C-alpha positions in Angstrom: -48.5 -10.7 -2.3 -48.9 -8.9 -5.6 -47.2 -5.8 -4.3 -44.2 -7.8 -3.0 -43.9 -9.7 -6.2 -44.1 -6.5 -8.3 -41.5 -4.8 -6.2 -39.2 -7.8 -6.5 -39.5 -7.7 -10.3 -38.8 -4.0 -10.4 -35.8 -4.3 -8.1 -34.4 -7.1 -10.3 -34.9 -5.0 -13.4 -33.3 -1.9 -11.8 -30.3 -4.0 -10.6 -29.9 -5.7 -14.0 -30.0 -2.4 -15.8 -27.3 -0.9 -13.6 -24.8 -3.7 -14.3 -23.6 -2.2 -17.7 -23.0 1.1 -15.9 -20.9 -0.5 -13.2 -19.0 -2.8 -15.5 -16.6 -0.2 -17.0 -15.4 0.8 -13.5 -14.9 -2.8 -12.6 -13.1 -3.6 -15.9 -10.7 -0.7 -15.3 -9.5 -1.9 -11.9 -5.7 -2.1 -12.2 -4.3 -5.5 -12.5 -1.1 -6.4 -10.6 1.7 -5.7 -13.1 4.7 -8.1 -13.3 6.9 -5.3 -12.0 4.6 -4.6 -9.0 4.7 -8.3 -8.2 8.5 -8.2 -8.1 8.5 -5.2 -5.8 5.9 -6.7 -3.5 8.1 -9.8 -3.2 11.1 -7.6 -2.4 9.1 -6.0 0.5 8.0 -9.5 1.7 11.5 -10.9 1.9 12.8 -7.7 3.6 10.3 -8.0 6.5 11.8 -9.0 9.9 9.5 -12.0 10.1 10.4 -13.4 6.7 13.9 -12.0 6.1 15.6 -13.7 3.1 18.6 -11.5 2.1 19.6 -14.0 -0.6 16.2 -13.7 -2.3 16.3 -9.9 -1.9 19.7 -9.9 -3.8 18.4 -12.3 -6.4 15.7 -9.9 -7.5 18.3 -7.2 -8.4 20.3 -7.2 -11.7 24.0 -7.8 -11.4 24.5 -4.1 -12.0 21.5 -3.0 -9.9 21.9 -0.8 -6.9 20.1 0.5 -3.7 20.4 4.2 -2.8 19.3 5.5 0.6 18.8 9.1 -0.5 18.5 10.5 3.1 22.0 9.3 4.1 23.6 9.2 0.6 24.6 5.6 1.1 24.7 3.4 -2.0 25.0 -0.4 -2.3 25.5 -2.3 -5.5 25.5 -6.0 -6.5 25.5 -8.4 -3.6 26.0 -5.5 -1.2 22.3 -4.6 -1.5 21.7 -7.2 1.3 23.6 -5.0 3.8 21.0 -2.3 4.5 18.2 -4.8 4.8 20.2 -7.0 7.3 21.4 -3.8 9.1 17.9 -2.5 9.5 16.7 -5.8 10.9 19.6 -5.9 13.4 18.7 -2.4 14.6 14.9 -2.8 14.3 14.2 -6.5 14.8 10.4 -6.0 14.5 10.8 -3.9 11.3 7.7 -3.7 9.2 6.8 -1.8 6.1 3.1 -0.8 5.8 2.6 -0.5 2.0 0.1 2.2 1.3 -0.1 2.9 -2.4 1.6 1.6 -5.6 2.0 3.5 -8.8 3.3 1.5 -11.9 4.3 3.2 -15.1 4.7 1.9 -18.6 8.4 2.6 -18.6 9.2 0.0 -15.8 9.0 2.3 -12.8 7.2 1.4 -9.6 6.7 4.1 -7.0 5.5 3.0 -3.5 4.2 5.2 -0.7 4.8 3.3 2.6 5.5 3.6 6.3 8.5 2.1 8.1 7.6 0.9 11.5 9.7 -0.7 14.3 11.4 -0.5 17.6 15.1 0.6 17.8 16.6 -2.3 19.8 20.1 -2.6 18.2 22.9 -0.3 17.0 22.5 1.2 13.6 25.7 2.0 11.7 25.6 5.2 9.7 28.2 7.0 7.7 28.9 9.5 10.5 28.9 7.0 13.4 26.7 4.5 15.2 23.2 5.3 16.3 22.9 3.5 19.6 19.7 1.6 20.4 17.0 3.7 22.1 14.2 1.1 22.5 11.8 3.7 21.0 9.2 2.9 18.5 8.9 4.8 15.2 6.4 5.1 12.4 7.9 7.1 9.5 6.6 8.0 6.1 8.7 6.8 3.1 8.6 6.8 -0.7 10.5 4.2 -2.7 11.2 4.5 -6.4 12.1 1.2 -8.2 13.4 1.0 -11.8 13.2 -2.5 -13.3 14.5 -4.1 -16.4 13.6 -7.6 -17.6 11.9 -8.4 -14.3 14.8 -7.4 -12.0 15.7 -4.2 -10.2 18.0 -1.8 -12.0 17.8 0.8 -9.2 16.1 1.4 -5.9 16.0 4.9 -4.4 14.6 5.0 -0.9 13.4 8.5 0.3 13.0 8.2 4.0 12.0 10.9 6.4 15.3 10.7 8.3 14.5 13.7 10.5 11.5 11.9 11.9 13.6 8.8 12.6 16.3 10.8 14.3 13.8 12.7 16.4 12.9 9.5 18.1 16.5 8.6 18.7 19.5 9.9 20.6 22.5 11.6 19.0 25.1 9.5 17.2 27.7 7.8 19.4 31.3 8.3 18.3 30.4 11.1 15.9 
């Protein structure tokens, strides 16, 4: 019994002495910033299962805009709802797998993510309509959000359009 008791005391002392070493790493764990919380809410309301285009628009400034860098399309004001609704019509099971968030002191949030879904509806693009293919896709993406006073000033979406198009047919009517 003495050996067991002695080991328990030594284990307890070793554990207690390690706490000050572990505490700085724990204390430095990044807290959810207000800007990150806004961006997470934007992703939540843009999901197929919880789509709320009005809420999406409400989180943008009146002069805020959404730029799809791969296609060059830009939406401003209340029009920022259009790409979100359009994607859900084309990909009714659209999901965004959020991988990593980077928040800066100058109100920028960068998100690495994957866009996932099944192409079940027509997708209007500047050069024509991409007809439904019923193919699944899982595409890497990077989004850059600029916020001011808790609302989106600009949103630049960098999608791997080549990977999306590889899974689909050529444009109809192009």
